[in-house]
C-alpha positions in Angstrom: 18.0 -24.2 8.1 15.8 -21.8 10.3 16.7 -19.1 12.7 15.3 -20.1 16.1 17.0 -17.8 18.6 19.7 -15.0 18.8 21.4 -14.0 21.9 23.1 -10.5 21.9 25.4 -10.1 24.9 26.0 -6.5 23.8 25.3 -4.8 20.4 27.8 -2.8 18.8 25.8 0.6 19.8 25.0 -0.7 23.3 21.3 -0.8 22.5 20.8 -4.3 23.5 22.4 -5.8 26.5 21.9 -9.5 27.4 18.9 -10.0 25.5 17.6 -13.2 23.7 15.1 -13.2 20.7 13.1 -16.3 20.1 11.8 -16.5 16.4 10.4 -19.9 16.4 6.8 -20.8 17.6 7.8 -24.2 18.3 10.6 -23.5 20.8 11.3 -20.8 23.5 15.0 -20.7 24.7 16.5 -18.9 27.7 20.1 -18.0 28.4 21.3 -18.7 32.2 24.3 -17.5 33.8 26.0 -20.3 35.7 29.7 -20.0 37.0 30.4 -17.1 35.0 29.3 -18.7 31.8 26.2 -18.2 29.7 24.3 -21.3 28.9 21.6 -21.8 26.5 18.6 -23.8 27.7 15.2 -24.8 26.1 12.4 -23.5 28.2 10.5 -26.7 29.2 7.4 -24.7 30.1 6.9 -23.3 26.7 3.9 -25.1 24.9 5.1 -24.9 21.4 3.3 -25.3 18.0 4.6 -25.7 14.5 4.6 -22.7 12.4 1.2 -22.1 10.5 3.5 -20.9 7.5 5.8 -23.9 7.3 5.7 -25.6 3.9 8.1 -26.7 1.1 9.4 -23.1 0.7 8.4 -20.9 3.7 10.3 -21.8 6.9 8.7 -19.2 9.2 7.2 -15.7 9.3 8.2 -13.5 12.4 7.0 -9.9 13.4 8.9 -7.5 15.5 6.5 -4.8 17.0 7.2 -2.2 19.7 6.9 1.8 20.0 9.2 4.1 18.3 12.8 3.8 19.8 12.4 0.3 21.2 15.1 -1.0 18.6 13.1 -2.8 15.9 15.3 -1.6 13.0 18.3 -2.0 15.1 17.5 -5.6 15.6 17.1 -6.3 11.8 20.3 -4.4 11.3 22.1 -6.7 13.8 20.3 -9.8 12.1 21.4 -8.6 8.7 24.9 -8.3 9.8 25.3 -12.1 11.3 26.8 -13.4 8.1 28.7 -10.7 6.4 31.3 -11.6 3.5 34.2 -9.4 2.7 34.5 -8.4 -0.8 37.3 -10.0 -2.7 39.3 -9.3 -5.6 37.0 -11.5 -7.5 34.3 -8.9 -7.2 35.7 -7.0 -10.1 34.5 -9.9 -12.3 35.9 -13.1 -13.4 37.4 -11.8 -16.7 39.7 -9.7 -14.5 41.2 -12.0 -11.9 44.3 -12.4 -13.7 44.9 -8.8 -14.2 47.0 -6.4 -12.1 45.2 -3.7 -9.9 46.3 -0.9 -12.4 44.9 -2.8 -15.4 41.6 -3.5 -13.6 41.1 0.0 -12.7 41.6 0.8 -16.5 39.4 -2.0 -17.7 36.6 -0.9 -15.1 36.6 2.9 -16.1 36.7 2.0 -19.8 33.6 -0.3 -19.6 31.8 2.6 -17.5 32.6 4.9 -20.4 31.1 2.8 -22.8 28.1 2.3 -20.6 27.6 6.1 -20.1 27.9 6.8 -24.1 25.2 4.1 -24.7 22.9 5.4 -22.1 23.5 9.2 -23.5 22.7 8.1 -27.0 19.5 6.3 -25.8 18.2 9.4 -23.8 18.9 11.6 -26.7 16.0 12.9 -28.9 13.7 12.7 -25.9 11.9 15.5 -24.1 14.0 17.2 -21.0 11.9 17.7 -17.9 10.6 21.4 -17.8 12.6 23.5 -15.7 12.1 26.9 -14.0 15.8 27.7 -13.9 18.4 28.0 -16.6 20.7 24.9 -17.4 23.5 26.8 -15.7 22.0 27.0 -12.5 23.1 24.3 -10.0 19.2 23.8 -9.2 18.5 22.8 -12.8 17.2 19.2 -13.2 18.5 17.5 -16.3 16.0 14.7 -16.0 14.7 13.2 -19.4 11.2 12.1 -20.1 10.6 8.8 -21.7 7.4 8.7 -23.4 6.3 5.2 -25.1 3.8 7.1 -27.3 6.0 9.7 -28.6 9.4 7.8 -29.0 8.6 4.1 -28.8 12.0 3.1 -30.4 14.0 5.1 -27.5 11.5 3.8 -25.0 12.0 0.2 -26.0 16.0 0.8 -26.2 16.1 1.9 -22.5 14.2 -1.2 -21.2 16.7 -3.4 -23.3 19.6 -1.5 -22.1 18.5 -1.7 -18.2 17.8 -5.5 -18.8 21.3 -5.9 -20.6 23.2 -4.1 -17.9 21.4 -6.2 -15.0 22.5 -9.4 -16.5 26.0 -8.1 -17.3 28.8 -9.2 -14.9 28.8 -5.5 -13.4 27.3 -2.3 -14.0 28.5 1.2 -13.4 25.5 3.2 -14.2 22.7 1.2 -12.9 23.4 2.6 -9.2 22.9 6.3 -10.6 19.9 6.1 -12.6 16.8 7.2 -10.7 13.4 6.3 -12.1 10.5 8.3 -11.0 7.0 9.8 -11.7 5.4 6.8 -12.8 2.0 8.4 -12.3 1.7 6.2 -9.1 1.0 7.1 -5.5 3.7 6.7 -2.7 1.8 3.6 -1.8 1.8 2.0 -5.3 5.6 3.0 -5.4 6.0 1.0 -2.2 4.2 -1.7 -3.6 6.4 -1.9 -6.7 9.5 -1.5 -4.7 8.8 -4.3 -2.3 8.0 -6.9 -5.1 10.5 -5.7 -7.5 13.2 -6.2 -5.0 12.0 -9.8 -4.4 11.9 -10.3 -8.0 15.6 -8.9 -8.2 17.0 -10.7 -5.5 17.9 -13.9 -7.5 19.9 -11.9 -10.0 21.3 -9.4 -7.7 24.9 -10.7 -8.0 24.8 -9.3 -11.5 24.3 -6.0 -10.2 26.7 -5.9 -7.2 29.9 -8.3 -7.8 30.3 -8.6 -4.1 27.3 -10.9 -3.7 27.9 -14.3 -4.3 26.7 -15.7 -7.6 24.5 -18.4 -6.0 22.4 -17.7 -3.0 22.5 -20.4 -0.2 19.9 -22.9 0.1 18.2 -20.9 2.7 17.3 -17.3 2.7 16.6 -14.8 5.5 14.4 -11.9 4.3 14.5 -9.1 6.4 11.7 -6.1 5.9 11.9 -3.2 8.0 8.4 -1.3 8.4 6.7 -3.5 6.0 3.3 -1.3 6.2 5.1 2.0 5.1 3.0 4.0 2.7 0.4 1.5 2.4 -3.4 2.1 2.7 -5.1 -0.1 5.1 -6.7 -2.1 2.6 -3.3 -3.1 1.1 -2.0 -3.7 4.5 -4.6 -6.1 5.2 -3.5 -8.1 1.9 0.1 -7.6 2.1 1.1 -10.7 4.0 -0.8 -12.8 1.8 0.7 -11.3 -1.3 4.2 -11.4 -0.1 4.0 -15.0 0.8 2.6 -15.9 -2.8 5.4 -13.9 -4.4 8.0 -15.5 -2.3 6.9 -18.7 -3.1 7.0 -17.7 -6.9 10.5 -16.5 -6.9 12.3 -18.8 -4.7 10.7 -22.3 -5.6 14.1 -23.9 -5.1 14.9 -22.2 -1.6 13.8 -22.4 2.0 12.8 -18.9 3.1 12.4 -17.4 6.6 10.8 -13.9 6.7 11.3 -11.4 9.6 9.7 -8.0 9.5 8.8 -5.0 11.6 5.6 -3.3 11.6 3.3 -0.7 13.3 0.3 -2.0 11.6 -2.3 -4.2 13.3 -3.7 -5.3 10.0 -0.4 -6.9 9.0 0.3 -8.2 12.8 -3.3 -9.9 12.6 -1.7 -12.3 10.0 1.0 -13.4 12.5 0.4 -15.6 15.6 1.8 -14.1 19.0 4.1 -17.1 19.1 5.8 -15.5 15.9 6.0 -12.2 17.4 8.9 -10.4 19.2 7.6 -7.8 21.5 10.0 -4.9 22.4 9.3 -2.4 25.2 11.3 0.2 27.0 12.0 0.8 30.8 14.1 3.6 32.1 16.1 3.9 29.1 16.7 0.0 28.6 15.2 -2.2 25.9 13.5 -5.2 27.2 11.9 -8.3 25.2 8.4 -9.1 26.5 7.6 -12.8 27.2 5.3 -13.8 24.2 3.0 -15.7 26.6 1.8 -12.4 28.4 0.3 -11.1 25.1 -3.0 -12.1 23.8 -3.1 -14.2 20.6 -2.7 -11.7 17.6 -3.3 -14.2 14.6 -7.1 -13.1 13.3 -7.4 -10.5 15.9 -9.6 -7.4 15.6 -7.3 -4.4 15.2 -8.7 -2.6 18.4 -7.6 -5.5 20.6 -4.1 -5.6 18.9 -3.7 -1.8 19.3 -4.4 -2.1 23.1 -2.1 -5.1 23.5 0.7 -5.7 21.1 1.2 -2.0 20.3 1.1 -0.8 23.9 -1.9 1.4 23.6 -3.8 0.4 26.5 -4.7 3.8 27.7 -6.5 4.7 24.5 -6.8 3.6 20.6 -7.9 7.3 19.6 -5.8 10.4 18.4 -4.3 12.4 21.2 -6.1 15.5 19.8 -9.5 13.8 20.0 -8.6 12.5 23.5 -7.9 16.2 24.7 -10.9 17.5 22.9 -13.0 15.0 25.0 -11.4 15.6 28.2 -11.7 19.6 27.8 -15.4 18.9 27.4 -15.7 16.8 30.5 -13.8 19.5 32.3 -16.4 22.0 31.1 -19.3 19.9 32.6 -17.8 18.9 35.9 -15.3 20.6 38.3 -12.6 19.3 40.3 -15.0 18.2 42.9 -17.1 16.2 40.5 -20.0 18.6 40.7 -21.9 19.7 37.7 -21.4 23.1 36.3 -24.0 25.4 35.7 -24.8 27.1 32.4 -27.5 29.0 30.3 -29.3 27.3 27.5 -27.2 29.1 25.0 -24.0 27.8 26.7 -25.3 24.3 26.9 -26.3 24.5 23.1 -22.8 25.3 22.1 -21.3 22.4 24.3 -24.0 20.1 22.8 -22.7 21.2 19.3 -19.0 20.2 20.2 -20.2 16.9 21.7 -22.1 15.9 18.4 -18.9 15.8 16.3 -17.7 12.9 18.4 -17.8 9.6 16.6 -17.9 7.1 19.4 -21.6 6.6 20.0 -21.0 5.4 23.6 -18.8 8.7 24.7 -21.1 11.0 22.7 -24.4 9.5 24.6 -22.6 9.6 28.1 -21.3 13.3 27.4 -25.1 14.5 26.3 -26.6 12.7 29.5 -24.1 14.4 31.6 -24.8 17.7 30.0 -28.5 17.5 31.3 -27.4 18.2 34.5 -25.7 21.7 33.9 -28.9 23.9 33.9 -28.7 26.8 35.6 -32.4 26.6 36.7 -35.6 24.9 35.9 -36.7 27.7 33.3 -33.6 27.0 31.1 -34.2 23.2 31.2 -37.7 23.9 30.3 -36.7 26.1 27.2 -34.7 23.2 26.0 -37.3 20.8 26.3 -40.0 23.0 24.6 -37.4 23.3 21.7 -36.7 19.7 21.6 -40.8 19.0 21.7 -41.2 21.5 18.8 -38.5 19.8 16.7 -40.0 16.4 17.3 -43.5 17.3 16.6 -42.4 19.0 13.1 -40.6 15.7 12.3 -43.7 13.8 13.1 -45.8 16.0 10.6 -43.2 15.3 8.1 -43.6 11.7 8.1 -47.3 11.8 8.4 -47.7 14.0 5.3 
C-alpha cells in the first residue's frame, strides 16, 4: 500500500490549513468544497508517470523542499502520527501479562538492577576518561574508554552485552548508554546513524516493547534533513546508498520513503513529480503546483538552487553579493555615471575585484573600472605599467 495523498484540514498547531500533499508521480489529487463538504477529486489534467523507483521492494521516494520555516519537519511529524498505536499492558513483555501491576514493577526493576550490575562489571578495569575536575564535582565526566588493544576481553564482552540486550524482550540500560568519540567526523557519524537505524528497525520491538513484534507488510520511512552533516560528495551518493540498504534490510516488505532536504545534490536524484514544494506567503504555508517547477531529476545544482530552493535572486553567499554590490557603488554613482579616481585608488579597487571567482562578473567590473580614471594622464600611467608587465613576461617566455 502506497501513500498517495494527504489532506490536512487544520494541523494541531495550526501551521497547515486546508492543504493537500501529493506524493505520487502517477496521480494528482485536488480537494474541492461543494455544499459545505470537502470532496476528493483526481486531477484529470495531470499527465502522470510511474515512479522511477518502483520495484519489488521500493514503492516510491518523495522529497519535501522549501525555505526554513515553511513546515517541512512539521509535515513529517504529521505523517508520523497518522497511525499511532497506544501502549498496552502487553508492552511490559509477554512473561508479565498474568502479573498484577505491583508485581510488574518489581519484576521490571529487578531486571533493571541485574542489567546495571552486569554492565558495571564489564566496564570495570577499563580506563576512565581524563577529567580536569575532581570526581565530586557535578561537571565530572565518568565516561569509560573501551580499547580493544588494551583490553580485548572487556571490549568483546561489551559488544556481546549490547547484542544480548537488543535481542532481549526489553532493556532498561540501552536507552541510557551513550557511545561517542569513534574517531569519526560528524559526517561519518551521520552516515553511521542513518544506516544503523535502518539496520535496527526490523529488530526495534526488542528495544521498545510498545512497538509491535512484526512490522506491517508496507513501511513508510520518514527522514528529516537527509543531507545533515554530509559533505557534498556524500550527498551526491546518499540516495543510491539509501535505496541499496533499504532493499538489503527490507527484502520482504514494500517501502515508501519520504524525506526533507536542503541539498540540490540529493534533490537531483528525485523527479519533480516526486517532490513537494512548500512556500510561504504572508505567514501562510502554501504547496506549489509541481508543474510550475522545472524537472529536478538529473538537473545541475545551479538550476535547482534557482527553482526548487527558491534562490532566483542569487546563488552566491549574501556576504559575497554585498561585497560585489559595494564595488559597483564605488564605480558608478546614483545617476549611473562613472566616478573618478587616481591610479592608486583604481589599483586598490582592482585588487578587490581580482578575488572574485565568477569570471564573467570579474571581467565586467574590470571593464567598468577603466572608465573611472580622473584624467588621461592617470590612464596613461596604468597603460605604461601594464605594457612593462607584458614585455617582462614576453622576455621570460623567450629566454
